[in-house]
C-alpha positions as CSV (number, residue, x, y, z in Angstrom):
1,M,79.1,115.9,68.7
2,R,80.6,118.8,70.6
3,T,77.5,120.9,69.7
4,F,75.2,118.2,70.9
5,N,77.0,117.8,74.3
6,A,77.3,121.6,74.8
7,Y,73.6,122.2,74.1
8,F,72.5,119.2,76.1
9,K,74.3,120.6,79.2
10,K,72.9,124.0,78.4
11,E,69.3,122.7,78.2
12,I,69.7,121.1,81.7
13,L,70.9,124.3,83.2
14,E,68.3,126.3,81.4
15,A,65.5,124.0,82.5
16,I,66.7,124.4,86.1
17,R,67.0,128.2,85.9
18,T,63.6,128.7,84.3
19,N,61.8,126.1,86.5
20,K,60.8,123.9,83.6
21,Y,61.4,120.8,85.5
22,L,59.2,122.1,88.4
23,I,56.4,123.1,86.0
24,L,56.4,119.7,84.2
25,F,56.4,118.0,87.6
26,V,53.2,119.9,88.6
27,G,51.6,118.9,85.3
28,T,52.5,115.2,85.6
29,I,53.4,113.7,88.9
30,F,51.5,116.2,91.1
31,W,48.4,115.6,89.0
32,A,49.0,111.8,89.4
33,L,48.7,112.3,93.2
34,L,45.8,114.7,93.1
35,D,43.5,112.9,90.5
36,P,42.7,109.7,92.6
37,L,42.2,111.8,95.7
38,L,39.6,113.9,93.9
39,L,37.9,110.8,92.5
40,K,37.6,109.4,96.0
41,L,36.4,112.6,97.7
42,L,34.1,113.9,95.0
43,P,31.3,111.2,95.5
44,I,31.5,111.7,99.3
45,L,31.1,115.5,98.9
46,L,28.3,115.1,96.3
47,K,26.3,112.6,98.4
48,S,26.0,115.1,101.2
49,S,24.4,117.6,98.9
50,L,22.2,115.4,96.7
51,P,18.8,113.9,97.5
52,V,18.9,110.3,98.7
53,D,17.2,109.0,95.6
54,M,19.8,110.6,93.3
55,S,23.0,109.6,95.3
56,S,22.7,106.1,93.8
57,L,23.4,107.6,90.3
58,L,27.0,108.5,91.3
59,L,29.7,106.5,89.6
60,D,31.4,103.8,91.7
61,F,35.0,103.9,90.5
62,T,37.1,100.7,90.3
63,R,40.9,100.7,90.0
64,D,40.5,100.3,86.2
65,S,38.1,103.2,85.7
66,A,40.1,105.4,88.1
67,F,43.3,104.8,86.1
68,Q,41.5,105.4,82.8
69,N,40.1,108.7,84.2
70,F,43.7,109.7,85.2
71,M,45.0,109.0,81.7
72,G,42.2,111.2,80.1
73,D,42.9,114.0,82.5
74,F,46.7,113.6,82.0
75,F,46.2,114.1,78.2
76,E,43.9,117.2,78.6
77,I,46.0,118.9,81.3
78,G,49.4,117.5,80.5
79,T,49.2,118.7,77.0
80,L,48.6,122.3,78.2
81,F,51.6,122.1,80.6
82,F,53.7,120.5,77.8
83,A,52.8,123.1,75.2
84,F,53.1,126.3,77.2
85,T,56.3,125.1,79.0
86,L,58.2,124.0,75.9
87,M,56.8,126.3,73.2
88,G,59.8,128.6,73.2
89,L,62.5,126.0,72.8
90,L,63.6,127.4,69.4
91,A,61.5,130.5,69.1
92,N,63.2,132.1,72.1
93,E,66.6,131.3,70.6
94,I,65.7,133.1,67.4
95,T,63.8,136.1,68.9
96,F,66.4,136.9,71.5
97,K,69.3,136.5,69.1
98,K,70.8,133.6,71.2
99,L,72.1,131.9,68.1
100,V,74.7,134.5,67.0
101,L,77.6,133.4,69.3
102,P,77.1,129.6,68.9
103,Y,76.7,129.8,65.1
104,T,79.7,132.1,64.6
105,S,81.7,129.8,66.8
106,G,81.0,126.9,64.5
107,A,78.1,125.2,66.3
108,G,75.9,123.1,64.1
109,S,72.1,123.3,63.9
110,A,71.7,119.6,63.8
111,G,73.5,119.2,67.1
112,M,71.4,121.9,68.7
113,V,68.1,120.5,67.6
114,L,68.9,116.9,68.5
115,A,70.2,118.0,71.9
116,K,67.0,119.9,72.7
117,Y,64.9,117.0,71.4
118,F,66.7,114.2,73.3
119,H,66.9,116.3,76.5
120,Y,63.2,117.0,76.6
121,G,62.2,113.6,75.2
122,V,64.0,111.9,78.0
123,T,62.7,114.4,80.5
124,L,59.1,113.9,79.4
125,S,59.5,110.1,79.4
126,I,60.8,110.1,83.0
127,F,58.0,112.3,84.2
128,I,55.4,110.2,82.4
129,I,56.6,106.8,83.7
130,L,56.9,108.3,87.3
131,S,53.4,109.9,87.2
132,F,51.8,106.6,85.9
133,L,53.5,104.6,88.6
134,T,52.6,107.1,91.2
135,N,49.0,107.1,90.1
136,Y,48.9,103.3,90.2
137,F,50.2,103.3,93.7
138,Y,47.4,105.6,95.0
139,V,44.7,104.0,92.8
140,D,45.6,100.6,94.2
141,K,45.3,101.9,97.7
142,L,42.1,103.9,97.3
143,F,40.0,101.7,95.0
144,A,39.1,98.1,94.6
145,G,38.2,95.8,91.7
146,G,39.4,95.6,88.2
147,I,42.4,93.9,86.5
148,L,44.8,96.8,86.7
149,S,48.4,95.7,87.3
150,I,51.8,97.4,87.2
151,G,52.5,95.6,83.8
152,I,49.4,97.3,82.3
153,V,50.5,100.6,83.7
154,I,54.0,100.4,82.2
155,K,52.6,99.4,78.8
156,S,50.2,102.4,78.9
157,A,53.0,104.7,80.0
158,L,55.2,103.6,77.1
159,L,52.5,104.5,74.6
160,Y,52.1,108.0,76.2
161,M,55.8,108.4,76.1
162,L,55.9,107.7,72.3
163,Y,52.9,110.0,71.8
164,Y,54.5,113.0,73.5
165,C,57.8,112.4,71.7
166,V,55.8,112.8,68.5
167,L,54.2,116.0,69.8
168,L,57.7,117.3,70.9
169,A,59.1,116.8,67.4
170,I,56.2,118.7,65.9
171,L,56.4,121.4,68.6
172,L,60.1,121.9,67.9
173,F,59.4,122.4,64.2
174,L,56.6,124.9,64.9
175,S,58.8,126.7,67.4
176,S,61.4,127.2,64.6
177,L,58.8,128.8,62.3
178,F,57.4,131.5,64.6
179,K,59.2,134.2,66.5
180,R,56.2,134.3,68.9
181,S,56.4,131.1,70.8
182,L,52.7,131.4,71.9
183,I,51.7,130.6,68.3
184,A,53.6,127.3,68.4
185,G,52.1,126.5,71.7
186,I,48.5,127.1,70.7
187,M,49.0,125.2,67.4
188,I,50.3,122.1,69.1
189,I,47.4,122.2,71.6
190,I,44.9,122.5,68.7
191,F,46.6,119.7,66.9
192,G,46.6,117.3,69.9
193,Y,43.0,118.0,70.8
194,T,41.7,117.9,67.2
195,M,43.5,114.6,66.4
196,S,41.8,112.9,69.3
197,V,38.5,113.2,67.5
198,F,39.7,110.7,64.9
199,N,39.8,108.0,67.5
200,Q,36.0,107.7,66.9
201,L,36.8,106.5,63.3
202,P,37.9,102.8,63.4
203,G,39.2,102.9,59.8
204,I,41.5,105.9,60.3
205,R,42.6,105.9,63.9
206,P,45.4,103.2,63.7
207,Y,47.2,105.5,61.3
208,L,47.3,108.5,63.6
209,P,49.5,109.1,66.7
210,N,46.5,109.7,68.9
211,Y,45.6,106.0,68.6
212,L,48.5,105.4,71.0
213,L,46.3,107.1,73.7
214,Y,43.3,105.1,72.6
215,K,45.2,101.8,73.1
216,A,46.7,103.0,76.4
217,A,43.2,103.3,77.8
218,D,42.3,99.9,76.5
219,I,43.8,98.2,79.6
220,R,42.5,94.7,78.8
221,N,44.4,94.7,75.5
222,V,47.0,97.5,75.5
223,F,49.5,95.9,73.1
224,N,48.3,94.2,69.9
225,N,49.1,94.1,66.1
226,S,46.9,97.2,65.5
227,L,49.7,99.3,67.0
228,I,52.2,98.3,64.3
229,P,51.2,100.9,61.8
230,T,50.7,103.5,64.5
231,T,54.2,103.0,65.9
232,I,55.8,103.0,62.4
233,I,54.0,106.2,61.5
234,S,54.8,107.9,64.8
235,L,58.5,107.1,64.5
236,G,58.4,108.3,60.9
237,L,56.8,111.6,62.0
238,I,59.5,112.1,64.6
239,I,62.2,111.6,62.0
240,I,60.5,113.8,59.4
241,F,59.9,116.8,61.8
242,I,63.3,116.6,63.3
243,F,64.8,116.7,59.8
244,L,62.6,119.6,58.8
245,T,63.5,121.5,62.0
246,I,67.3,121.0,61.3
247,R,66.8,122.3,57.7
248,R,64.8,125.2,59.0
249,M,67.4,126.2,61.6
250,K,70.2,126.1,58.9
251,K,68.3,128.8,57.0
252,I,67.6,131.0,60.0
253,D,68.9,134.6,59.8
254,I,70.8,135.1,63.0
255,A,71.7,138.7,62.5
């Protein structure tokens, strides 16, 4: 427990010192502000440069489609910010020999890994819920129509929170495998983008974490029984990868 508390405090100070909170803010909440403004301004700018007979082809966004567009952009851009910001969580500890003093002082690898996971799991969850609520506020002001409500937004945010908690567990494990953190970052990006392809396969998608994103975008029916296997598998993946990371860190050569 002492290791967990010490590392949890250390991660907070480290995140402040290295501007990780600021970077994650830009990749989540700032984008939540920018996305609806771009959607509102883009048709206006394009109409002035398109022939009259083609301007009617421009999409007329409702509150629903604007929010769904934000979620798609959040996944594409947010995943990049997430990966490149957190890819060195364990790789940097190993590469720069930061484990020598804690390990020789009796610190446990389990406490360290869990502290890092819970700190950034909570951090990501806070940024996600705030960005979704921020986007809802602006979408509700700038667009009309649709069934979008704050309840739908919160449900979608919860699914995104679980999805990124799965990615975080996998990223921690990858970060423990490679001394070059960039490799872990690129691998988690490839994993996230590749898995989204399986959402096109109805028979497979409920058993993969990316189905959480698929259902988050289904704003007329966000929560239903099809999420039961997805949720169980996602929680199972978190437990498995945290366990594997702890085992890996116990075998690390700190010299």
